[in-house]
C-alpha positions as CSV (number, residue, x, y, z in Angstrom):
1,M,-23.5,-4.7,34.0
2,L,-22.2,-4.6,30.4
3,K,-21.6,-1.0,29.2
4,V,-22.1,-0.2,25.5
5,A,-22.1,2.9,23.4
6,F,-23.2,3.8,19.9
7,I,-22.1,6.3,17.4
8,E,-24.6,6.4,14.5
9,D,-25.8,9.5,12.6
10,D,-29.1,8.1,11.5
11,P,-31.5,9.1,14.3
12,V,-34.1,6.5,13.4
13,Y,-31.6,3.6,13.3
14,R,-30.0,4.9,16.6
15,Q,-33.5,4.9,18.2
16,S,-34.2,1.3,17.1
17,I,-30.9,0.2,18.5
18,S,-31.5,2.0,21.8
19,A,-35.0,0.4,22.1
20,S,-33.5,-3.0,21.5
21,L,-31.0,-2.5,24.3
22,R,-33.6,-1.3,26.8
23,L,-35.0,-4.8,26.7
24,Q,-31.8,-6.2,28.1
25,P,-31.6,-6.1,31.9
26,D,-27.8,-6.6,32.1
27,V,-26.8,-4.0,29.4
28,T,-26.6,-0.3,29.9
29,C,-26.1,2.2,27.1
30,L,-23.7,4.9,28.3
31,V,-23.7,7.0,25.2
32,S,-25.8,7.1,22.0
33,A,-24.3,9.8,19.8
34,G,-24.7,11.1,16.2
35,S,-21.1,11.9,15.6
36,V,-17.6,11.2,17.1
37,E,-17.5,14.7,18.4
38,E,-20.9,14.3,20.1
39,F,-19.6,11.0,21.6
40,W,-16.6,12.7,23.2
41,E,-18.8,15.4,24.7
42,A,-21.4,12.9,26.1
43,L,-18.9,10.3,27.4
44,P,-18.8,10.4,31.2
45,S,-15.4,11.1,32.7
46,R,-13.4,7.9,33.2
47,A,-16.2,5.8,31.7
48,E,-15.1,2.4,30.6
49,I,-17.1,1.0,27.6
50,D,-17.2,-2.7,27.0
51,I,-18.5,-2.5,23.4
52,L,-18.5,0.5,21.1
53,F,-20.7,0.2,18.0
54,L,-19.7,2.8,15.5
55,D,-20.7,3.8,12.0
56,I,-18.0,4.4,9.4
57,D,-19.5,7.3,7.4
58,L,-20.3,10.0,10.0
59,P,-20.5,13.7,9.8
60,G,-17.2,15.3,11.0
61,Q,-14.7,12.7,12.0
62,S,-15.1,9.2,10.4
63,G,-15.8,6.3,12.7
64,M,-12.8,4.5,11.1
65,R,-10.5,7.3,12.3
66,L,-11.7,6.7,15.9
67,C,-10.8,3.0,15.9
68,L,-7.1,3.2,16.2
69,P,-6.7,5.8,19.0
70,Y,-9.7,4.6,21.0
71,G,-8.9,1.0,20.6
72,S,-5.3,1.4,21.6
73,G,-6.2,3.6,24.5
74,S,-9.0,1.3,25.7
75,P,-7.7,-2.3,25.3
76,G,-10.8,-3.8,27.0
77,T,-13.2,-2.2,24.5
78,D,-14.5,-4.2,21.6
79,L,-15.0,-1.9,18.6
80,I,-17.7,-3.1,16.2
81,M,-18.2,-1.3,12.9
82,L,-21.9,-0.8,11.9
83,T,-22.0,0.2,8.3
84,Q,-23.6,0.0,4.9
85,F,-20.2,-0.3,3.2
86,E,-19.7,-3.8,1.7
87,G,-16.3,-2.7,0.5
88,R,-13.3,-4.9,1.1
89,E,-11.0,-2.0,1.6
90,Q,-13.2,-0.7,4.5
91,L,-13.3,-4.2,6.1
92,L,-9.6,-4.6,6.0
93,Q,-9.0,-1.1,7.2
94,A,-11.4,-1.6,10.1
95,F,-9.7,-4.8,11.3
96,S,-6.2,-3.3,10.8
97,S,-7.3,-0.3,12.9
98,G,-8.4,-2.4,15.8
99,A,-12.1,-3.2,15.1
100,T,-13.2,-6.6,16.4
101,G,-16.3,-6.8,14.3
102,Y,-17.9,-5.6,11.1
103,L,-21.7,-5.7,10.8
104,L,-23.7,-4.5,7.8
105,K,-26.7,-2.6,8.9
106,D,-29.1,-5.0,7.3
107,F,-29.7,-7.1,10.4
108,P,-32.9,-6.7,12.5
109,A,-32.3,-4.5,15.6
110,L,-33.8,-7.4,17.7
111,Q,-30.7,-9.4,16.9
112,L,-28.5,-6.9,18.6
113,P,-28.7,-8.6,22.1
114,S,-27.6,-11.9,20.7
115,F,-24.7,-10.1,19.0
116,I,-23.7,-8.5,22.3
117,Q,-23.7,-12.0,23.9
118,I,-21.4,-13.3,21.2
119,V,-18.9,-10.5,21.9
120,R,-19.3,-10.9,25.7
121,K,-18.3,-14.6,25.3
122,G,-15.2,-13.6,23.4
123,G,-16.5,-14.1,19.9
124,A,-16.2,-11.8,16.9
125,L,-18.9,-10.4,14.7
126,I,-18.9,-10.2,11.0
127,S,-21.8,-10.1,8.6
128,P,-22.1,-13.3,6.6
129,Q,-21.5,-11.8,3.2
130,M,-18.3,-10.1,4.5
131,A,-17.2,-13.3,6.2
132,R,-17.5,-15.1,2.8
133,W,-15.2,-12.5,1.2
134,V,-12.7,-13.0,4.0
135,I,-12.7,-16.7,3.5
136,E,-12.3,-16.4,-0.3
137,Y,-9.5,-13.8,0.3
138,F,-7.4,-16.4,2.2
139,N,-8.7,-19.4,0.3
140,P,-9.6,-18.6,-3.2
141,P,-12.3,-20.8,-4.7
142,K,-11.1,-23.7,-6.7
143,T,-12.1,-23.5,-10.4
144,G,-11.2,-27.1,-11.1
145,R,-9.1,-26.0,-14.1
146,A,-5.8,-24.2,-14.1
147,S,-5.6,-20.9,-16.0
148,L,-3.7,-21.6,-19.2
149,T,-2.7,-19.2,-21.9
150,A,-4.1,-19.7,-25.4
151,K,-0.6,-21.0,-26.5
152,E,-0.5,-23.5,-23.7
153,L,-4.0,-24.7,-24.6
154,Q,-3.0,-25.1,-28.2
155,L,0.0,-27.1,-27.2
156,L,-2.1,-29.4,-25.0
157,N,-4.5,-30.0,-27.8
158,L,-1.7,-30.9,-30.1
159,F,-0.2,-33.3,-27.6
160,A,-3.7,-34.8,-27.0
161,D,-3.8,-35.5,-30.8
162,N,-0.5,-37.5,-30.5
163,H,1.8,-34.9,-31.9
164,S,5.3,-35.0,-30.5
165,Y,7.0,-32.1,-28.8
166,Q,9.2,-31.5,-31.8
167,E,6.2,-31.4,-34.1
168,A,4.3,-29.0,-31.8
169,V,7.0,-26.5,-30.9
170,P,8.4,-24.5,-33.9
171,N,11.8,-23.7,-32.3
172,S,12.6,-27.3,-31.7
173,G,14.3,-27.6,-35.1
174,H,11.9,-30.2,-36.4
175,I,9.0,-30.0,-38.8
176,G,5.7,-31.9,-38.3
177,R,4.8,-35.2,-39.9
178,R,3.0,-33.4,-42.7
179,G,6.0,-31.2,-43.4
180,K,5.0,-28.0,-41.6
181,V,5.4,-26.4,-38.2
182,L,2.2,-27.0,-36.2
183,C,2.4,-24.2,-33.7
């Protein structure tokens, strides 16, 4: 039996998640709490959680602050951030604090069981728009054109018009064909 827990301060969202989980015969929800403090109070002694879904912006202690101590103390637990924050800083902070997933709350609750199966099979969860940012972070999009300064563009245009280096560059000690420095 897979054991999951949720820390989410929005009671309506928390109820929809719980309802979605009740449809799964092989998943049990050990704790559904509205804050980190409530989570610690409700967590059964010596309970082992397989997946902990937690919000970032919570009353009291932040879900982000729970990641590092909980993740390092429970190495078998996958920590999945559930958030409205599309910020890059929060994403990087979550992963560097031990989170194994980052989901924006815009997914339908009925998708939650398939997300749990992904984690169960060793996969990681990240919302598509955040995944795109991660990809671009490590592999910036190609613009097809190098960024050149105005001066470099001016020189390239002069060279394209068959001017020599000496004609185009004023400090080369030469004057252009027409008797003036071109650049």
